[in-house]
Structure formats: C-alpha cells, structure tokens
C-alpha positions as CSV (number, residue, x, y, z in Angstrom):
1,M,0.0,0.0,0.0
2,L,2.9,2.4,0.8
3,I,4.5,1.9,-2.6
4,T,1.2,2.6,-4.3
5,L,0.6,5.7,-2.2
6,L,4.1,7.0,-3.0
7,A,3.4,6.4,-6.7
8,V,0.3,8.5,-6.5
9,L,2.1,11.3,-4.8
10,V,4.7,11.3,-7.6
11,L,2.0,11.2,-10.3
12,A,0.1,14.0,-8.7
13,G,3.2,16.2,-8.7
14,C,4.0,15.5,-12.3
15,G,1.3,17.8,-13.7
16,G,0.0,15.2,-16.2
17,K,-3.5,15.2,-14.6
18,Q,-6.0,18.0,-14.6
19,P,-7.6,19.1,-11.4
20,V,-11.3,18.3,-11.1
21,P,-13.9,20.7,-9.8
22,A,-15.7,19.6,-6.6
23,S,-18.1,16.8,-7.6
24,R,-19.4,13.5,-6.5
25,L,-17.0,10.6,-7.1
26,L,-18.5,7.1,-7.3
27,Q,-15.8,4.6,-6.1
28,P,-15.9,1.8,-8.7
29,A,-15.6,-1.2,-6.4
30,G,-16.7,0.3,-3.1
31,Q,-20.4,0.9,-3.6
32,F,-20.1,4.3,-2.2
33,S,-19.5,7.9,-3.3
34,F,-18.3,11.2,-1.8
35,V,-17.7,14.8,-3.0
36,T,-14.1,15.5,-3.7
37,P,-12.4,18.7,-2.7
38,D,-12.4,21.4,-5.4
39,G,-9.4,21.3,-7.8
40,W,-8.0,18.0,-6.6
41,F,-6.8,15.2,-8.9
42,R,-8.3,11.7,-9.3
43,T,-5.9,8.9,-10.0
44,K,-6.8,5.3,-10.9
45,L,-3.8,3.0,-10.7
46,A,-3.7,-0.5,-12.0
47,G,-4.3,-3.1,-9.3
48,I,-6.2,-0.8,-7.0
49,D,-9.9,-1.0,-6.9
50,C,-10.6,2.6,-5.9
51,I,-9.7,6.0,-7.2
52,I,-7.2,8.0,-5.1
53,V,-7.9,11.7,-4.7
54,S,-4.9,14.1,-4.1
55,T,-3.6,17.6,-4.6
56,E,-0.3,19.4,-5.1
57,T,2.6,18.7,-2.7
58,D,2.5,20.8,0.4
59,H,5.4,20.6,2.9
60,G,6.9,17.6,1.1
61,V,3.7,15.5,1.0
62,S,0.8,15.4,-1.4
63,P,-2.4,15.5,0.7
64,N,-4.7,12.7,-0.3
65,I,-7.8,10.6,0.3
66,F,-7.2,6.9,0.0
67,V,-9.7,4.1,0.3
68,E,-8.2,1.4,2.5
69,G,-9.7,-1.4,0.4
70,V,-13.1,-2.5,-0.8
71,P,-15.5,-2.3,2.2
72,R,-15.5,-5.5,4.2
73,P,-18.0,-7.2,6.4
74,G,-17.6,-6.4,10.1
75,S,-18.0,-3.7,12.7
76,V,-16.4,-0.3,13.1
77,S,-14.8,-1.3,16.4
78,N,-13.2,-4.4,14.9
79,E,-11.9,-2.4,11.9
80,V,-10.5,0.4,14.2
81,A,-8.6,-2.3,16.1
82,R,-7.4,-4.0,12.9
83,L,-6.4,-0.7,11.1
84,T,-4.6,0.9,14.1
85,G,-2.9,-2.4,15.0
86,A,-1.6,-2.9,11.5
87,N,-0.3,0.7,11.5
88,R,1.4,0.4,14.9
89,T,3.4,-2.6,13.7
90,G,4.0,-1.5,10.1
91,R,4.4,2.3,10.2
92,R,7.2,4.2,11.6
93,G,6.3,6.4,14.6
94,Y,2.5,5.6,14.3
95,A,0.5,6.9,17.2
96,V,-3.2,7.4,17.7
97,L,-4.0,10.9,19.0
98,Q,-7.8,10.9,19.2
99,Q,-10.8,8.8,18.5
100,Q,-14.3,10.3,18.2
101,A,-17.7,9.5,16.9
102,F,-18.3,10.6,13.3
103,A,-21.4,10.4,11.1
104,T,-22.0,11.3,7.5
105,D,-24.8,13.6,6.3
106,S,-26.5,10.6,4.8
107,G,-26.7,9.0,8.3
108,L,-23.8,6.5,8.2
109,P,-22.4,6.2,11.7
110,G,-18.7,5.7,12.4
111,V,-15.5,6.8,14.0
112,K,-12.8,9.2,13.1
113,V,-9.3,8.3,14.3
114,T,-6.7,11.0,14.1
115,A,-3.1,9.8,14.2
116,R,0.4,10.6,13.2
117,R,3.4,8.8,11.7
118,E,6.7,9.5,9.9
119,T,7.6,8.8,6.4
120,K,10.8,7.0,5.5
121,E,12.3,10.4,5.1
122,S,11.2,11.3,8.6
123,L,8.6,13.8,7.5
124,P,5.7,13.9,10.0
125,L,2.3,12.9,8.6
126,A,-1.1,13.7,10.0
127,L,-3.6,10.9,9.3
128,C,-7.4,10.9,9.6
129,H,-8.9,7.4,9.4
130,Y,-12.7,7.4,8.8
131,L,-14.4,4.1,9.5
132,L,-18.1,4.1,8.6
133,Q,-20.7,1.4,9.2
134,D,-23.0,0.7,6.2
135,G,-25.2,-2.2,7.3
136,N,-23.0,-5.2,7.8
137,R,-19.9,-3.7,6.1
138,V,-17.3,-1.1,7.0
139,I,-16.0,1.6,4.7
140,A,-12.5,2.6,5.7
141,I,-10.9,5.7,4.2
142,T,-7.6,7.4,5.3
143,C,-6.8,11.0,4.6
144,S,-3.3,12.2,5.0
145,C,-1.2,15.4,4.8
146,A,2.0,16.8,6.2
147,E,1.5,17.4,9.9
148,P,2.4,21.2,9.8
149,V,-0.6,21.8,7.5
150,K,-3.1,19.5,9.2
151,Q,-5.3,22.5,10.2
152,Q,-5.6,23.5,6.6
153,Y,-6.6,20.1,5.2
154,E,-8.5,18.4,8.0
155,P,-11.7,20.5,7.3
156,L,-11.5,19.5,3.7
157,F,-11.1,15.8,4.7
158,D,-14.1,16.1,7.2
159,A,-16.3,17.7,4.5
160,A,-15.5,15.0,1.9
161,M,-16.1,12.2,4.5
162,K,-19.4,13.9,5.7
163,S,-20.6,13.6,2.1
164,V,-20.1,9.8,1.9
165,R,-23.2,7.9,0.6
166,A,-23.7,4.2,0.2
167,V,-24.7,3.2,-3.3
168,R,-26.8,0.1,-3.9
C-alpha cells in the first residue's frame, strides 16, 4: 500500500493530470461515493480497486484521500482495532492521537481516528482514518497530509467524508 501511495504522490506532482472541480465521485468497487475537494486530482492505478484523490505537494507531502480497500464485512470497532494495530506494527512512529464518533450527512455512523506517523524520510504525517458502518460492512478511508498543514486540510477531509453515501 505504501508503494502505491508513493506512486500516487509522484504522479500527482507530475502535472500530467488535470484538477477536477468539486463533484461526487463514485468509487468503482466500493459501492459508495463522496464529494471530492475542489481542484484535486483523481488517479486510478492498475491493481487498485478505488480512485485516489490528491492535490499538489504541500510541505513535502501530497495531501490525499485513500480508500483502505473494498469495504469488508464487520463492525467499526473491529476495523478500528485492525487498522490501528496494523499501522502500529507496520508504520514508523505511528501513534493514535484521538478517536471520536463521526457520522455522514446521509446517516452512516462511524468513528474518526486522528493519528500521526513518519515517512521513510522522517517527514511527520497527519492521518485521519474514517471508518463508517454501512449495514454489515465497514467503509475505511484514510486521509493524510503533512503534519504542519493539518489544520488547513482536516476541514476538507471532514467535508469530503461527511458527504459519503452508500450506493446500492
């Protein structure tokens, strides 16, 4: 997943893609959609079921919205434990800072977990994991940016995640 994310960050910085106005993005394999931030890029990479949304590099990192995989059966509490556990063992300097209830405008309940970690280059990243319950499945999306600009991007991440809708 890290290699894929790095590839996206490089592609977003290459200028080959055009920014897209704020609009609803239907995730092809996820059966859900959300409104992307205005002027951000949409990248579909081979081997990844969902579209990655990102913007220009800021403080050495390209802020992005990344679907953690096709929604899977389960509960939000189990997915929070799985996701944070995997990050604690697999990501440098990963630490959970806060966990709070979160709900979309369409009524999907869930949890927002804010965390931090370091890149291989020791750049501090701010992470916002959104885990949303849709019936018997969980939608897990991680938004990230450089830690020094978290206050600038977190409201954009929250707005995009508030707009998540299940598609049947």
